[in-house]
Backbone and ligand atoms as CSV (ligand in chain L), in Angstrom:
chain,resi,resn,atom,element,x,y,z
A,1,MET,N,N,0.842,-1.225,0.128
A,1,MET,CA,C,0.126,0.003,-0.044
A,1,MET,C,C,0.900,1.374,-0.005
A,2,ASP,N,N,0.511,2.120,-0.753
A,2,ASP,CA,C,1.390,3.623,-0.882
A,2,ASP,C,C,0.080,4.534,-0.119
A,3,LEU,N,N,0.634,5.629,0.357
A,3,LEU,CA,C,-0.416,6.867,0.851
A,3,LEU,C,C,-0.174,7.988,-0.186
A,4,ILE,N,N,-1.079,8.849,-0.302
A,4,ILE,CA,C,-1.223,9.973,-0.993
A,4,ILE,C,C,-1.873,11.080,-0.322
A,5,VAL,N,N,-1.228,12.230,-0.097
A,5,VAL,CA,C,-1.870,13.357,0.854
A,5,VAL,C,C,-1.062,14.729,0.433
A,6,ALA,N,N,-1.965,15.670,0.832
A,6,ALA,CA,C,-1.549,17.178,0.533
A,6,ALA,C,C,-1.417,17.840,2.045
A,7,ALA,N,N,-0.189,18.357,2.131
A,7,ALA,CA,C,0.129,18.881,3.601
A,7,ALA,C,C,0.722,20.170,3.381
A,8,ASP,N,N,0.433,21.185,4.426
A,8,ASP,CA,C,1.210,22.383,4.108
A,8,ASP,C,C,2.659,22.268,5.083
A,9,LEU,N,N,3.402,23.254,5.117
A,9,LEU,CA,C,4.800,23.261,5.996
A,9,LEU,C,C,4.492,22.847,7.347
A,10,GLY,N,N,3.339,23.045,7.933
A,10,GLY,CA,C,3.108,22.492,9.311
A,10,GLY,C,C,2.577,21.218,9.231
A,11,CYS,N,N,2.525,20.404,8.186
A,11,CYS,CA,C,2.076,19.005,7.970
A,11,CYS,C,C,0.442,18.940,8.299
A,12,ALA,N,N,-0.079,20.265,8.239
A,12,ALA,CA,C,-1.491,20.351,8.322
A,12,ALA,C,C,-2.225,19.966,6.998
A,13,ILE,N,N,-3.384,18.974,7.303
A,13,ILE,CA,C,-4.290,18.424,5.949
A,13,ILE,C,C,-5.524,18.753,6.039
A,14,GLY,N,N,-6.139,19.321,7.191
A,14,GLY,CA,C,-7.594,19.460,7.022
A,14,GLY,C,C,-8.029,20.443,8.251
A,15,ARG,N,N,-9.263,20.535,8.102
A,15,ARG,CA,C,-10.119,21.426,9.198
A,15,ARG,C,C,-11.538,21.186,8.943
A,16,LYS,N,N,-12.416,21.148,10.007
A,16,LYS,CA,C,-13.904,21.064,10.018
A,16,LYS,C,C,-14.232,19.764,8.822
A,17,ASN,N,N,-13.556,18.878,9.068
A,17,ASN,CA,C,-13.634,17.688,8.216
A,17,ASN,C,C,-13.785,18.027,6.761
A,18,GLY,N,N,-12.804,18.911,6.399
A,18,GLY,CA,C,-12.675,19.317,4.971
A,18,GLY,C,C,-11.124,19.491,4.767
A,19,LEU,N,N,-10.681,19.850,3.510
A,19,LEU,CA,C,-9.453,20.130,3.041
A,19,LEU,C,C,-9.195,21.745,3.526
A,20,ILE,N,N,-8.202,22.108,3.590
A,20,ILE,CA,C,-7.701,23.423,3.949
A,20,ILE,C,C,-7.474,24.272,2.408
A,21,TYR,N,N,-6.821,23.587,1.401
A,21,TYR,CA,C,-6.401,24.321,0.396
A,21,TYR,C,C,-7.310,23.705,-0.847
A,22,SER,N,N,-7.474,24.677,-1.838
A,22,SER,CA,C,-8.270,23.952,-3.044
A,22,SER,C,C,-7.312,24.202,-4.195
A,23,LEU,N,N,-6.618,23.291,-4.674
A,23,LEU,CA,C,-5.408,23.097,-5.410
A,23,LEU,C,C,-5.656,22.387,-6.698
A,24,PRO,N,N,-6.178,22.945,-7.727
A,24,PRO,CA,C,-6.525,22.193,-9.066
A,24,PRO,C,C,-5.479,21.200,-9.636
A,25,GLU,N,N,-4.423,21.661,-9.549
A,25,GLU,CA,C,-3.016,21.000,-10.035
A,25,GLU,C,C,-2.983,19.577,-9.101
A,26,ASP,N,N,-3.196,19.685,-7.959
A,26,ASP,CA,C,-3.157,18.387,-6.891
A,26,ASP,C,C,-4.196,17.621,-7.179
A,27,MET,N,N,-5.321,18.160,-7.433
A,27,MET,CA,C,-6.448,17.387,-7.855
A,27,MET,C,C,-6.381,16.419,-9.057
A,28,LYS,N,N,-5.715,17.089,-10.025
A,28,LYS,CA,C,-5.242,16.350,-11.131
A,28,LYS,C,C,-4.291,15.237,-10.832
A,29,TYR,N,N,-3.261,15.635,-10.165
A,29,TYR,CA,C,-2.260,14.663,-9.685
A,29,TYR,C,C,-2.863,13.351,-8.963
A,30,PHE,N,N,-3.729,13.890,-8.147
A,30,PHE,CA,C,-4.403,12.756,-7.089
A,30,PHE,C,C,-5.294,11.922,-8.151
A,31,ARG,N,N,-5.807,12.374,-9.052
A,31,ARG,CA,C,-6.797,11.682,-9.885
A,31,ARG,C,C,-5.825,10.627,-10.819
A,32,ARG,N,N,-4.702,11.012,-11.227
A,32,ARG,CA,C,-3.886,10.338,-12.199
A,32,ARG,C,C,-3.216,9.326,-11.189
A,33,MET,N,N,-2.704,9.590,-10.105
A,33,MET,CA,C,-2.122,8.660,-9.130
A,33,MET,C,C,-3.097,7.453,-8.737
A,34,THR,N,N,-4.362,7.618,-8.644
A,34,THR,CA,C,-5.182,6.861,-8.183
A,34,THR,C,C,-6.234,6.097,-8.945
A,35,ALA,N,N,-6.170,6.615,-10.478
A,35,ALA,CA,C,-7.072,6.066,-11.332
A,35,ALA,C,C,-6.881,4.644,-11.388
A,36,GLY,N,N,-7.961,3.823,-11.461
A,36,GLY,CA,C,-7.951,2.341,-11.714
A,36,GLY,C,C,-7.433,1.591,-10.433
A,37,LYS,N,N,-7.233,2.213,-9.411
A,37,LYS,CA,C,-6.572,1.613,-8.236
A,37,LYS,C,C,-7.534,1.449,-7.053
A,38,THR,N,N,-7.180,0.841,-5.909
A,38,THR,CA,C,-8.027,0.695,-4.850
A,38,THR,C,C,-7.602,1.702,-4.021
A,39,VAL,N,N,-8.506,2.488,-3.584
A,39,VAL,CA,C,-8.305,3.604,-2.621
A,39,VAL,C,C,-8.878,3.182,-1.087
A,40,VAL,N,N,-8.118,3.393,-0.179
A,40,VAL,CA,C,-8.550,3.190,1.336
A,40,VAL,C,C,-8.840,4.315,2.121
A,41,MET,N,N,-9.959,4.597,2.742
A,41,MET,CA,C,-10.277,5.892,3.449
A,41,MET,C,C,-11.054,5.601,4.636
A,42,GLY,N,N,-10.945,6.429,5.601
A,42,GLY,CA,C,-11.673,6.338,6.836
A,42,GLY,C,C,-13.224,7.031,6.616
A,43,GLN,N,N,-13.911,6.809,7.513
A,43,GLN,CA,C,-15.353,7.259,7.375
A,43,GLN,C,C,-15.425,8.784,7.251
A,44,ASN,N,N,-14.584,9.421,8.016
A,44,ASN,CA,C,-14.692,10.891,7.813
A,44,ASN,C,C,-14.424,11.485,6.433
A,45,THR,N,N,-13.410,11.003,5.933
A,45,THR,CA,C,-12.940,11.169,4.481
A,45,THR,C,C,-13.968,10.911,3.523
A,46,PHE,N,N,-14.529,9.850,3.809
A,46,PHE,CA,C,-15.569,9.343,2.767
A,46,PHE,C,C,-16.697,10.384,2.862
A,47,LEU,N,N,-17.197,10.740,4.082
A,47,LEU,CA,C,-18.161,11.766,4.418
A,47,LEU,C,C,-18.032,13.242,3.877
A,48,SER,N,N,-16.669,13.380,3.715
A,48,SER,CA,C,-16.166,14.614,3.092
A,48,SER,C,C,-16.283,14.677,1.601
A,49,LEU,N,N,-16.315,13.738,0.815
A,49,LEU,CA,C,-16.402,13.619,-0.532
A,49,LEU,C,C,-17.792,14.139,-0.989
A,50,PRO,N,N,-17.834,14.681,-2.317
A,50,PRO,CA,C,-18.877,15.101,-2.859
A,50,PRO,C,C,-19.972,13.952,-2.873
A,51,GLY,N,N,-21.297,14.417,-2.582
A,51,GLY,CA,C,-22.256,13.203,-2.428
A,51,GLY,C,C,-22.832,13.105,-1.028
A,52,PRO,N,N,-22.231,12.332,-0.121
A,52,PRO,CA,C,-20.923,11.656,-0.348
A,52,PRO,C,C,-21.004,10.362,-1.470
A,53,ALA,N,N,-20.159,10.238,-2.250
A,53,ALA,CA,C,-20.235,9.042,-3.256
A,53,ALA,C,C,-18.865,8.436,-3.343
A,54,PRO,N,N,-18.768,7.275,-3.724
A,54,PRO,CA,C,-17.400,6.650,-3.997
A,54,PRO,C,C,-16.646,7.374,-5.045
A,55,LEU,N,N,-15.491,7.472,-5.191
A,55,LEU,CA,C,-14.603,7.835,-6.289
A,55,LEU,C,C,-14.673,7.090,-7.505
A,56,LYS,N,N,-15.035,7.752,-8.527
A,56,LYS,CA,C,-15.164,6.781,-9.790
A,56,LYS,C,C,-14.075,6.346,-10.146
A,57,GLY,N,N,-14.066,5.115,-10.911
A,57,GLY,CA,C,-13.061,4.447,-11.652
A,57,GLY,C,C,-11.829,3.927,-10.821
A,58,ARG,N,N,-12.380,3.759,-9.290
A,58,ARG,CA,C,-11.448,3.185,-8.514
A,58,ARG,C,C,-12.289,2.287,-7.606
A,59,THR,N,N,-11.572,1.185,-6.980
A,59,THR,CA,C,-12.380,0.295,-6.025
A,59,THR,C,C,-12.327,1.202,-4.622
A,60,ASN,N,N,-13.401,1.393,-3.992
A,60,ASN,CA,C,-13.243,2.200,-2.585
A,60,ASN,C,C,-13.548,1.436,-1.552
A,61,ILE,N,N,-12.457,1.324,-0.566
A,61,ILE,CA,C,-12.723,0.717,0.573
A,61,ILE,C,C,-12.761,1.923,1.972
A,62,VAL,N,N,-13.963,1.492,2.500
A,62,VAL,CA,C,-14.081,2.684,3.696
A,62,VAL,C,C,-14.058,1.944,5.053
A,63,LEU,N,N,-13.109,2.450,5.902
A,63,LEU,CA,C,-12.955,1.871,7.378
A,63,LEU,C,C,-13.820,2.757,8.326
A,64,SER,N,N,-14.740,2.039,8.920
A,64,SER,CA,C,-15.468,2.857,10.215
A,64,SER,C,C,-15.623,1.754,11.228
A,65,ALA,N,N,-15.542,2.260,12.620
A,65,ALA,CA,C,-15.740,1.500,13.658
A,65,ALA,C,C,-17.188,1.316,13.719
A,66,ASP,N,N,-17.902,2.003,13.149
A,66,ASP,CA,C,-19.558,1.869,13.377
A,66,ASP,C,C,-20.192,0.796,12.501
A,67,ARG,N,N,-20.612,-0.300,12.938
A,67,ARG,CA,C,-21.103,-1.190,12.119
A,67,ARG,C,C,-22.396,-0.935,11.482
A,68,GLU,N,N,-23.036,0.184,12.126
A,68,GLU,CA,C,-24.346,0.780,11.514
A,68,GLU,C,C,-24.044,1.461,10.043
A,69,PHE,N,N,-22.929,2.067,10.019
A,69,PHE,CA,C,-22.619,2.874,8.910
A,69,PHE,C,C,-22.286,2.173,7.579
A,70,GLU,N,N,-22.673,2.457,6.570
A,70,GLU,CA,C,-22.497,1.808,5.303
A,70,GLU,C,C,-22.216,2.788,4.207
A,71,ALA,N,N,-21.178,2.868,3.751
A,71,ALA,CA,C,-20.826,3.779,2.552
A,71,ALA,C,C,-21.193,3.263,1.183
A,72,PRO,N,N,-22.246,3.712,0.631
A,72,PRO,CA,C,-22.954,3.069,-0.556
A,72,PRO,C,C,-21.983,3.079,-1.754
A,73,GLY,N,N,-21.861,1.819,-2.474
A,73,GLY,CA,C,-20.970,1.606,-3.665
A,73,GLY,C,C,-19.724,1.317,-3.077
A,74,CYS,N,N,-19.262,1.059,-1.813
A,74,CYS,CA,C,-17.813,0.919,-1.260
A,74,CYS,C,C,-17.812,-0.513,-0.586
A,75,ILE,N,N,-16.505,-0.968,-0.370
A,75,ILE,CA,C,-16.286,-2.132,0.302
A,75,ILE,C,C,-16.079,-1.542,1.827
A,76,ASN,N,N,-17.102,-1.959,2.644
A,76,ASN,CA,C,-17.009,-1.534,3.995
A,76,ASN,C,C,-16.311,-2.448,4.893
A,77,VAL,N,N,-15.402,-2.103,5.488
A,77,VAL,CA,C,-14.652,-2.775,6.543
A,77,VAL,C,C,-14.703,-2.045,8.017
A,78,HIS,N,N,-14.563,-2.791,9.128
A,78,HIS,CA,C,-14.679,-2.077,10.202
A,78,HIS,C,C,-13.664,-2.469,11.458
A,79,SER,N,N,-12.327,-2.987,10.821
A,79,SER,CA,C,-11.254,-3.093,11.665
A,79,SER,C,C,-9.983,-3.075,10.473
A,80,PHE,N,N,-8.700,-3.063,11.306
A,80,PHE,CA,C,-7.584,-3.023,10.420
A,80,PHE,C,C,-7.693,-4.555,9.897
A,81,ASP,N,N,-7.924,-5.544,10.694
A,81,ASP,CA,C,-7.833,-6.969,10.058
A,81,ASP,C,C,-8.760,-7.107,8.852
A,82,GLU,N,N,-9.832,-6.550,8.899
A,82,GLU,CA,C,-10.707,-6.685,7.603
A,82,GLU,C,C,-10.159,-5.877,6.602
A,83,MET,N,N,-9.562,-4.653,6.931
A,83,MET,CA,C,-9.026,-3.879,5.784
A,83,MET,C,C,-7.915,-4.635,5.075
A,84,PHE,N,N,-7.098,-5.038,5.853
A,84,PHE,CA,C,-5.959,-5.878,5.341
A,84,PHE,C,C,-6.507,-7.093,4.486
A,85,ALA,N,N,-7.441,-7.728,5.035
A,85,ALA,CA,C,-8.010,-8.879,4.345
A,85,ALA,C,C,-8.512,-8.356,2.932
A,86,ALA,N,N,-9.240,-7.185,2.943
A,86,ALA,CA,C,-9.863,-6.674,1.744
A,86,ALA,C,C,-8.784,-6.224,0.856
A,87,ILE,N,N,-7.648,-5.715,1.002
A,87,ILE,CA,C,-6.472,-5.500,0.219
A,87,ILE,C,C,-5.711,-6.391,-0.207
A,88,ALA,N,N,-5.758,-7.713,0.438
A,88,ALA,CA,C,-4.861,-8.562,0.302
A,88,ALA,C,C,-4.821,-9.116,-1.224
A,89,GLY,N,N,-5.843,-9.031,-1.913
A,89,GLY,CA,C,-5.831,-9.581,-3.270
A,89,GLY,C,C,-5.344,-8.607,-4.312
A,90,TYR,N,N,-5.044,-7.320,-3.943
A,90,TYR,CA,C,-4.489,-6.421,-4.846
A,90,TYR,C,C,-2.996,-6.229,-4.918
A,91,PRO,N,N,-2.213,-6.158,-5.903
A,91,PRO,CA,C,-0.890,-5.646,-5.853
A,91,PRO,C,C,-0.529,-4.577,-4.927
A,92,PRO,N,N,0.504,-4.645,-4.078
A,92,PRO,CA,C,0.641,-3.482,-3.280
A,92,PRO,C,C,0.644,-1.821,-3.779
A,93,GLU,N,N,1.218,-1.870,-5.018
A,93,GLU,CA,C,1.426,-0.641,-5.845
A,93,GLU,C,C,-0.082,-0.063,-6.306
A,94,ASP,N,N,-0.923,-1.063,-6.208
A,94,ASP,CA,C,-2.139,-0.468,-6.691
A,94,ASP,C,C,-3.203,-0.245,-5.570
A,95,VAL,N,N,-2.707,-0.301,-4.418
A,95,VAL,CA,C,-3.573,0.173,-3.298
A,95,VAL,C,C,-3.090,1.419,-2.627
A,96,MET,N,N,-3.869,2.389,-2.589
A,96,MET,CA,C,-3.475,3.925,-2.214
A,96,MET,C,C,-4.400,4.259,-0.836
A,97,LEU,N,N,-3.721,4.722,0.109
A,97,LEU,CA,C,-4.440,5.010,1.456
A,97,LEU,C,C,-4.547,6.678,1.025
A,98,ILE,N,N,-5.908,7.036,1.211
A,98,ILE,CA,C,-5.979,8.382,0.859
A,98,ILE,C,C,-6.578,9.123,1.979
A,99,GLY,N,N,-6.487,8.707,3.148
A,99,GLY,CA,C,-6.761,9.624,4.292
A,99,GLY,C,C,-7.732,8.871,5.173
A,100,GLY,N,N,-8.221,9.573,6.286
A,100,GLY,CA,C,-7.680,10.916,6.704
A,100,GLY,C,C,-6.706,10.885,7.711
A,101,ALA,N,N,-6.671,11.764,8.493
A,101,ALA,CA,C,-5.585,11.941,9.605
A,101,ALA,C,C,-5.236,10.717,10.436
A,102,SER,N,N,-6.479,10.266,10.782
A,102,SER,CA,C,-6.412,9.106,11.767
A,102,SER,C,C,-5.790,7.998,11.156
A,103,LEU,N,N,-6.290,7.629,9.830
A,103,LEU,CA,C,-5.760,6.330,9.070
A,103,LEU,C,C,-4.343,6.753,8.586
A,104,TYR,N,N,-3.801,7.733,8.220
A,104,TYR,CA,C,-2.468,8.301,7.910
A,104,TYR,C,C,-1.516,7.950,9.156
A,105,ASN,N,N,-2.165,8.326,10.201
A,105,ASN,CA,C,-1.344,8.222,11.449
A,105,ASN,C,C,-1.006,6.806,11.922
A,106,SER,N,N,-2.314,6.044,11.709
A,106,SER,CA,C,-2.111,4.742,12.268
A,106,SER,C,C,-1.395,3.910,11.320
A,107,LEU,N,N,-1.641,4.222,10.079
A,107,LEU,CA,C,-1.020,3.104,8.960
A,107,LEU,C,C,0.086,3.565,8.088
A,108,PHE,N,N,0.743,4.615,8.442
A,108,PHE,CA,C,1.784,5.062,7.614
A,108,PHE,C,C,2.982,3.979,7.448
A,109,ARG,N,N,3.223,3.500,8.667
A,109,ARG,CA,C,4.399,2.572,8.816
A,109,ARG,C,C,3.957,1.339,7.892
A,110,CYS,N,N,2.595,1.014,7.539
A,110,CYS,CA,C,2.530,-0.012,6.589
A,110,CYS,C,C,2.458,0.399,5.052
A,111,CYS,N,N,2.943,1.648,4.778
A,111,CYS,CA,C,2.900,2.017,3.385
A,111,CYS,C,C,4.557,1.878,3.024
A,112,ARG,N,N,4.512,1.758,1.719
A,112,ARG,CA,C,5.869,1.570,1.121
A,112,ARG,C,C,6.367,2.930,0.675
A,113,ARG,N,N,5.437,3.672,-0.016
A,113,ARG,CA,C,5.651,5.005,-0.524
A,113,ARG,C,C,4.818,6.088,-0.053
A,114,ALA,N,N,5.158,7.201,0.134
A,114,ALA,CA,C,4.032,8.349,0.557
A,114,ALA,C,C,4.522,9.605,-0.652
A,115,TYR,N,N,3.268,9.590,-1.408
A,115,TYR,CA,C,3.075,10.811,-2.160
A,115,TYR,C,C,2.856,12.014,-1.521
A,116,VAL,N,N,3.633,12.943,-1.407
A,116,VAL,CA,C,3.121,14.146,-0.468
A,116,VAL,C,C,3.128,15.386,-1.360
A,117,THR,N,N,2.040,16.142,-1.494
A,117,THR,CA,C,2.052,17.423,-2.105
A,117,THR,C,C,2.375,18.366,-1.076
A,118,TRP,N,N,3.480,18.986,-0.914
A,118,TRP,CA,C,3.865,20.078,-0.202
A,118,TRP,C,C,3.233,21.556,-0.547
A,119,VAL,N,N,2.441,22.171,0.217
A,119,VAL,CA,C,1.855,23.319,-0.210
A,119,VAL,C,C,2.515,24.490,0.673
A,120,ASN,N,N,3.132,25.382,0.064
A,120,ASN,CA,C,3.902,26.408,0.644
A,120,ASN,C,C,3.146,27.440,1.412
A,121,ALA,N,N,2.683,27.059,2.583
A,121,ALA,CA,C,1.650,27.789,3.310
A,121,ALA,C,C,1.643,27.242,4.747
A,122,ARG,N,N,1.164,27.826,5.688
A,122,ARG,CA,C,0.987,27.338,6.973
A,122,ARG,C,C,-0.345,27.785,7.552
A,123,ALA,N,N,-1.366,26.828,7.806
A,123,ALA,CA,C,-2.598,27.311,8.210
A,123,ALA,C,C,-2.536,27.404,9.648
A,124,LEU,N,N,-3.236,28.502,10.200
A,124,LEU,CA,C,-3.409,28.842,11.654
A,124,LEU,C,C,-4.478,28.032,12.309
A,125,ASP,N,N,-5.540,27.574,11.546
A,125,ASP,CA,C,-6.545,26.936,12.104
A,125,ASP,C,C,-6.896,25.513,11.716
A,126,ALA,N,N,-5.734,24.889,11.288
A,126,ALA,CA,C,-5.835,23.481,10.948
A,126,ALA,C,C,-6.167,22.540,12.325
A,127,GLU,N,N,-6.835,21.342,11.849
A,127,GLU,CA,C,-7.128,20.563,13.156
A,127,GLU,C,C,-6.699,19.250,12.980
A,128,VAL,N,N,-6.150,18.857,11.866
A,128,VAL,CA,C,-5.641,17.583,11.742
A,128,VAL,C,C,-4.356,17.385,10.669
A,129,PHE,N,N,-3.254,16.616,11.106
A,129,PHE,CA,C,-2.054,16.691,10.638
A,129,PHE,C,C,-1.567,15.423,10.468
A,130,ILE,N,N,-0.467,15.364,9.513
A,130,ILE,CA,C,0.223,14.036,9.268
A,130,ILE,C,C,1.624,14.057,10.175
A,131,PRO,N,N,2.173,12.785,10.020
A,131,PRO,CA,C,3.657,12.691,10.436
A,131,PRO,C,C,4.365,13.472,9.444
A,132,ASP,N,N,5.597,13.985,9.944
A,132,ASP,CA,C,6.589,14.791,9.140
A,132,ASP,C,C,7.526,14.049,8.297
A,133,PHE,N,N,7.130,13.508,6.955
A,133,PHE,CA,C,7.986,12.738,6.227
A,133,PHE,C,C,9.399,13.122,5.780
A,134,ARG,N,N,9.634,14.561,6.125
A,134,ARG,CA,C,10.737,15.286,5.927
A,134,ARG,C,C,11.722,14.729,6.963
A,135,ALA,N,N,11.214,14.490,8.198
A,135,ALA,CA,C,12.125,14.314,9.198
A,135,ALA,C,C,12.184,12.882,9.965
A,136,LEU,N,N,11.332,11.972,9.186
A,136,LEU,CA,C,11.239,10.461,9.786
A,136,LEU,C,C,12.532,9.802,9.322
A,137,PRO,N,N,13.242,9.143,10.152
A,137,PRO,CA,C,14.602,8.441,9.757
A,137,PRO,C,C,14.383,7.413,8.735
A,138,GLU,N,N,13.257,6.654,8.830
A,138,GLU,CA,C,13.011,5.480,7.878
A,138,GLU,C,C,12.545,6.013,6.588
A,139,TRP,N,N,12.248,7.034,6.534
A,139,TRP,CA,C,11.659,7.566,5.157
A,139,TRP,C,C,12.724,8.482,4.339
A,140,GLU,N,N,13.069,8.003,3.193
A,140,GLU,CA,C,14.137,8.679,2.499
A,140,GLU,C,C,13.187,9.520,1.179
A,141,GLU,N,N,13.566,10.548,0.824
A,141,GLU,CA,C,13.148,11.380,-0.242
A,141,GLU,C,C,13.574,10.661,-1.570
A,142,GLU,N,N,12.545,10.194,-2.394
A,142,GLU,CA,C,13.046,9.819,-3.622
A,142,GLU,C,C,13.096,10.799,-4.917
A,143,SER,N,N,12.008,11.748,-4.753
A,143,SER,CA,C,11.974,12.834,-5.749
A,143,SER,C,C,11.177,13.937,-5.244
A,144,MET,N,N,11.519,15.227,-5.762
A,144,MET,CA,C,10.783,16.316,-5.417
A,144,MET,C,C,10.721,17.110,-6.739
A,145,SER,N,N,9.420,17.517,-7.086
A,145,SER,CA,C,9.271,18.256,-8.313
A,145,SER,C,C,9.726,19.683,-8.072
A,146,GLY,N,N,9.751,20.462,-9.091
A,146,GLY,CA,C,9.948,21.870,-9.082
A,146,GLY,C,C,8.602,22.533,-8.614
A,147,PRO,N,N,8.824,23.719,-8.312
A,147,PRO,CA,C,7.405,24.464,-7.835
A,147,PRO,C,C,6.486,24.610,-8.904
A,148,VAL,N,N,5.223,24.330,-8.499
A,148,VAL,CA,C,4.076,24.448,-9.209
A,148,VAL,C,C,3.102,25.307,-8.864
A,149,GLU,N,N,2.537,26.287,-9.471
A,149,GLU,CA,C,1.657,27.407,-9.064
A,149,GLU,C,C,0.201,26.796,-9.317
A,150,THR,N,N,-0.649,26.870,-8.182
A,150,THR,CA,C,-2.065,26.377,-8.359
A,150,THR,C,C,-2.911,26.799,-7.311
A,151,GLY,N,N,-4.059,27.267,-7.751
A,151,GLY,CA,C,-4.897,27.797,-6.521
A,151,GLY,C,C,-4.517,28.914,-5.751
A,152,GLY,N,N,-3.457,29.722,-6.251
A,152,GLY,CA,C,-2.948,30.712,-5.440
A,152,GLY,C,C,-1.723,30.295,-4.541
A,153,TYR,N,N,-1.345,29.007,-4.578
A,153,TYR,CA,C,-0.336,28.667,-3.624
A,153,TYR,C,C,0.890,28.111,-4.575
A,154,THR,N,N,1.993,27.928,-4.131
A,154,THR,CA,C,3.058,27.190,-4.802
A,154,THR,C,C,3.079,25.641,-3.989
A,155,VAL,N,N,3.077,24.858,-4.858
A,155,VAL,CA,C,2.982,23.290,-4.459
A,155,VAL,C,C,4.360,22.524,-4.937
A,156,ARG,N,N,4.878,21.567,-4.493
A,156,ARG,CA,C,5.915,20.609,-4.851
A,156,ARG,C,C,5.350,19.043,-4.622
A,157,PHE,N,N,5.487,18.342,-5.563
A,157,PHE,CA,C,5.163,17.015,-5.527
A,157,PHE,C,C,6.454,16.026,-4.968
A,158,ALA,N,N,6.395,15.610,-3.841
A,158,ALA,CA,C,7.333,14.644,-3.250
A,158,ALA,C,C,6.951,13.262,-3.307
A,159,VAL,N,N,7.980,12.407,-3.311
A,159,VAL,CA,C,7.818,11.004,-3.087
A,159,VAL,C,C,8.845,10.516,-2.029
A,160,TYR,N,N,8.389,9.805,-1.056
A,160,TYR,CA,C,9.147,9.270,-0.006
A,160,TYR,C,C,9.087,7.658,-0.019
A,161,ARG,N,N,10.288,7.180,0.420
A,161,ARG,CA,C,10.320,5.762,0.396
A,161,ARG,C,C,10.644,5.063,1.756
A,162,ASN,N,N,9.595,4.387,2.324
A,162,ASN,CA,C,9.831,3.808,3.597
A,162,ASN,C,C,10.861,2.385,3.528
A,163,ARG,N,N,12.031,2.782,4.122
A,163,ARG,CA,C,13.066,1.825,3.966
A,163,ARG,C,C,12.988,0.651,4.999
A,164,ALA,N,N,11.891,0.794,5.789
A,164,ALA,CA,C,11.740,-0.343,6.789
A,164,ALA,C,C,10.855,-1.261,6.022
A,165,ILE,N,N,10.271,-1.138,4.977
A,165,ILE,CA,C,9.446,-2.403,4.175
A,165,ILE,C,C,10.510,-2.699,2.923
L,1,NAP,N1,N,-5.038,16.975,2.708
L,1,NAP,C1,C,-5.310,15.633,2.341
L,1,NAP,O1,O,-4.765,15.046,1.363
L,1,NAP,C2,C,-6.509,14.969,2.992
L,1,NAP,C3,C,-6.908,13.664,2.664
L,1,NAP,C4,C,-7.744,12.875,3.324
L,1,NAP,C5,C,-8.446,13.442,4.183
L,1,NAP,N2,N,-8.061,14.683,4.719
L,1,NAP,C6,C,-8.731,15.462,5.759
L,1,NAP,O2,O,-8.512,14.571,7.040
L,1,NAP,C7,C,-9.679,14.861,7.794
L,1,NAP,C8,C,-10.531,13.605,8.183
L,1,NAP,O3,O,-9.564,12.843,8.867
L,1,NAP,P1,P,-9.980,12.211,10.339
L,1,NAP,O4,O,-8.880,11.422,11.005
L,1,NAP,O5,O,-11.107,12.994,11.124
L,1,NAP,O6,O,-10.750,10.837,9.745
L,1,NAP,P2,P,-10.756,9.518,8.920
L,1,NAP,O7,O,-9.157,9.039,9.161
L,1,NAP,O8,O,-11.097,9.846,7.509
L,1,NAP,O9,O,-11.836,8.443,9.393
L,1,NAP,C9,C,-11.682,8.122,10.666
L,1,NAP,C10,C,-12.734,6.929,10.832
L,1,NAP,O10,O,-11.937,5.644,10.804
L,1,NAP,C11,C,-12.376,4.879,11.932
L,1,NAP,N3,N,-11.420,4.266,12.373
L,1,NAP,C12,C,-10.068,4.425,12.491
L,1,NAP,N4,N,-9.226,3.417,12.749
L,1,NAP,C13,C,-9.988,2.358,12.877
L,1,NAP,C14,C,-9.838,0.901,13.288
L,1,NAP,N5,N,-8.779,0.595,13.537
L,1,NAP,N6,N,-10.851,0.177,13.149
L,1,NAP,C15,C,-12.075,0.725,12.777
L,1,NAP,N7,N,-12.375,1.814,12.532
L,1,NAP,C16,C,-11.356,2.800,12.578
L,1,NAP,C17,C,-12.613,5.976,12.763
L,1,NAP,O11,O,-13.523,5.190,13.769
L,1,NAP,P3,P,-13.691,5.773,15.367
L,1,NAP,O12,O,-13.603,7.330,15.266
L,1,NAP,O13,O,-14.901,5.251,15.849
L,1,NAP,O14,O,-12.394,5.046,15.771
L,1,NAP,C18,C,-13.437,6.884,12.083
L,1,NAP,O15,O,-14.714,6.556,11.704
L,1,NAP,C19,C,-10.795,15.986,6.971
L,1,NAP,O16,O,-10.454,17.155,7.431
L,1,NAP,C20,C,-10.236,15.612,5.507
L,1,NAP,O17,O,-10.434,16.868,4.681
L,1,NAP,C21,C,-7.170,15.440,4.085
């Protein structure tokens, strides 16, 4: 499994169960990197999607502790064991963890690569954060794009590799 996330310089990724920044180029990148793959997300992230509805052209797996909750059109799982069983049949490079904060923080060590879009900003009212892949000893930077202007911000697309896997 790999993960994909957009974070600012303070590793902030969300507030009020939504994104902080609206970044068209990052949305394009996200669509390209997840197209045809299996995406894994938590209940809050699913509820933050338009609809809410599953992402088209991808197999959607939604993790929730609430057994009454059912995300329509998705594979619903209720524990990490169920989640790992659900992804077991897919090649690891075809499974993308897409959030949110709870899942990134619990599962990043199980990911081989982290695709991090760094936003050159620092939100003051952020509520949820990811680990700082720039500073984790097991993670090495594989690539970093040049600056891209989008949505009024400068972003860079980074790829980190987990040396522990
Ligand atoms: N910037 C980005 O790239 C990006 C991407 C995705 C999401 N986000 C942001 O992240 C925020 C949402 O993150 P979040 O942490 O609130 O929610 P989340 O990670 O999307 O979902 C958390 C859900 O997963 C369940 N869960 C977690 N671990 C579980 C386990 N071991 N077994 C069963 N269920 C489990 C939780 O249940 P319990 O609470 O009952 O434990 C909760 O229902 C939003 O602001 C969203 O916009 C940002």
